[in-house]
N, C-alpha and C positions, 0 to 999 in steps of 0.2 A: 657268714663273715667272709670278707675278701681275704685271699691268701696269695701273696706275691712270691713268685719263684724266679730265680735268675736262670734264664735259658741260654744266654750268650754273653761272653765277656771278651772285650778287645783291649789290648794294651795301647800305649801312646802311638805306636806305629800302625795301629789298627790290625794287628795280628790276633788271631783267635787264641785265647789263653784259657777258655773255659766254655762248656756247653757247645752248641753247634747251631749253624744257620738253619738246618733242617728241623731241629726241635722248635726253634722260634717260628718257622713257617707253619709247622703243624699246629701250633697253638693259635696263631693268627687265623688260620683257616677255620678253627673251631670257634672263632669269635672272641678270642681272649683280648682283654684290655692290655694296654702297653704303657709302661713307664720306663724312662731311660735315666740312669744315674751317670753323672760325669764328675770329674775333678779338674780344678784349675787353680792357678795362683792369682791372687787379687791383682798384683802389678804386672801380670802378663795378659790378663783378659778383661779387666775392668778399668783400671787406671794405670797406664804404663809409667806415669810420672810419680806414682806413689812409692814410698820406701817399703811398703808392706808386701811381703811375699807370703802372706797367710794363705793356707790351703782352704779352698772353698769347695764344698760338696753341693751338687745340685741334683735334684730329682724332679723331672718334669713329666706331666701327663701328655701323652700323645693320643688324643681322643678319637682321631680319624686314622684308621690304619688301611694299608693297601696290601694286597697279595697279587703280585704280577707274575704271569706265566706259571701260576700255581707253585712258585718256588722262591720268589724274591719278596722281601718284606720292607715296608717303609711306614713311617708314622708322621703325622702332622699335629702340631699344636694348633688348636682351633679357637681358643678363647683368650690368648695371651696378649696383653698390652705390653709395650716395651717398658722395661724397668731400668732405673739408674741406681745400681747398688752402691752403698747400702741404705740410701736415704729415701728414694721415692721412684717416681715414674720418669720415663724419658721425656724429651722436650716437646714432642708432638704426639697427640693421640693417633694411634693407628692400630692395626692388627699385626701381630708378629707371627706370621704363618711359617714357623720354623719346620723344616722337613729333615728328618734323619733317615738314612738308609741303613740296612743291616751291616754294611761294610764301613760305616763311619763317614761316608759322603754326606754332606749337609747342604742346605739351601734355605733361603728365606724369600717369601713374598710379603710385601708390606703395603697394603692399601691404607692410605691416610684417610682419617675421618674428620679432619678439622676444616675442610673447605679452603685451605690456604693454597697459594700458588706453589708449584713444585719447588723444592729447595733441598738443602743438605739433609741427609738422613743419618741416623746413628751409625749406619754401616760405612759412612764416608771415611771414618777414621780407622776402620778395621785393618787397613793395609799396614799400619804402623805396629800392629801386634806381632810379636816375634813368632807366634805359633799359628798365625792366620795365613792360609794359602788360598788366594782368590782363583777360582776356576773360570768365572764368567760373570758379567753383570749386564743388566738389561734395563732399559726404560728409566734411566736415572732422572730424566727431565719430565717425568710424568707423575701422576698421582699414585702409581703402583710400581715402584722400583723393585727389582729382584736380583738376587745374587746366588751363585753356586760356589761352594767353598769347602775347605776342610780346615777345621780348627783342631789342632793336635792336643786334645784333652789328655790328661794323664791316665784316664781310664774311661771306658765305656761299658756299662752293664745294662743289659736288656732284661727287664722284669715283666712277667705276665701274670695276670689273674685269669686263670683258665677255668672259671666256674660257670660260664654260660652253657646253656643246654639248647641245642637246636630242636625245635618242635614242628617246624613247617618249612618246606621248600617248594615253591611253585615257579612255573615258567612265566614268560612275559605275557602270556594270555591268561594267567591265573590257574592253569591246570596243575593240580597237586602232583608233585614228583615224589615226595616223602612226607611223613608226618601228617598232621591234620589241622584244619582251622579250629576244630573243637578243642584240641590241646592248647593252641595259642590263646583262645578265648578263655579257657578255664584258668590258665596261669595268670592272664591279665586280670581276671575278676578277683583273683587271690592277692592282687597287689604286686605282682612280679614286674621287675624292670624289663624293658623290651629293647633288643638290639637287632639291627638288620645288616645283612651283607648283600649288596646290590651288584649284580653282574653287568659289566660293560657300560657303566655310567659315563665313562670318558671316551667312548668309542668314536665320537664325532671330532675328537682332537687329534687323530692321526696315529700312525704306527701300527695299529691293529693288534697290539699285544693283548692277550686275554688278561682280564683283571677283575678284581672284586674289591669293593670299598665297604668298610665297616664303620658304623656310627650308631650311637644310641638314639632312641626316640624319647621325646619328652611328654607327649600327650597321646592318648589312644582312645578310640571309639569303636564299639562293637554293635553293629546292627543285627539284632538277635533273630529277626525273621529271615533276612537275606543271608545271614551267616557271612557278613562282610566286615572285615576288620580294617580300620584306617588308623594311621599313625603319622604324627608330625615329627620330623627328625630334629636333632640338635644341628647346629651349623656344621657344614662340611666344606672341604676345599677340593675342587677337581683340578687335577694336574695331568698333562699328557702322559700316558703310560710309557715307561722306559725303564731300562736297567743300566745304571742306577736312575732312580727318579730325580728330576731336577726341574727348576723353573726356567722358562724362556719367555721371550716376548710374545704376548698374545695367546699363550697356550695354558692358561690357568684362569680360574674364576672361583667364586664361592657362593654359597646360598643355603637354602633349606629345601627339604623334600616333604611332600605329602604322599604317602604310600598307601596303596590299597592291595588287599589280598587277591583281587582279580587281575593284578599285573599292571594296573594303571598307576602312573606316577606323575605328579606335577612338580617341576623344579622351579622354585622361585630363585632365579639367578641374579646375582649382583655383578655387574661389570666392574672390576677393580679399578679401572682407569677413570671411569666417570661416576661410579657409585649409582648408576641407573639400574633399576630393577625391571625384570620381565619374567613372565611365567611361560614355561615350556611344558607341553604335554608329551609324555614319554611312556615307553613300556620296557620293562626289564625284568629278568628273573630275580627273585629275592629269596634269601634264607632268613628266617625269623628265629631269634634266640631269646630265651627267657632266663631270669635269675631272681 
């Protein structure tokens, strides 16, 4: 069973009031899943013309996690469509790639999926929110606008499910550094879920900061004679490594990975500005986790 533990809590001024950043980083390094709890008032964050100041609690899944420089953590929502609370979805189909850092710095990349000409996005009205602090915005006239900001939520709580177990670590050439392919194959055959931590996946985006990206896989294949394990990842978002993590023009994309235990990786990349796909052959060290 999943077990969620609060590892870090911030107040509305983003000051630490519980847990610690190092405990959160240690959990992410072990492959832990991340969810973030926040609180806000309806007429401060959803509809500023509303008379309702009802407290709203939100818990969101951040299925893609980053460990930067072996000490800084950030998470991204990878499957979210924009919503218009409390009734339905936002006006245009898109992906809401919200990014939250451990210190409360936030960002969003929004690739639109409807093929329309660029136009106003839901973020266009954010400046009128009393607790919204815009730090930078990019590419507003493209298919993939992005913003960096701080919304002063009443609370930020970082929860982890630290139940993953590392069974294999290999380098970019597939040389085993710890664990074994046999252990991975045995857990896979018993129906275990598989998660990966990929080292240096955003190294071509600049800055040179050491980083590891974590995401679950959805399908797996084991070639029993070759002892070769292959997995297809859930969708993930690549962002230029930085502290804090943030979006900028041209320094992010998204896609899927096909990973092999010999170190070979294919990245099916989607350009957020054009939605054009391309496949890239890569090699990276990978840590494999099971649950």
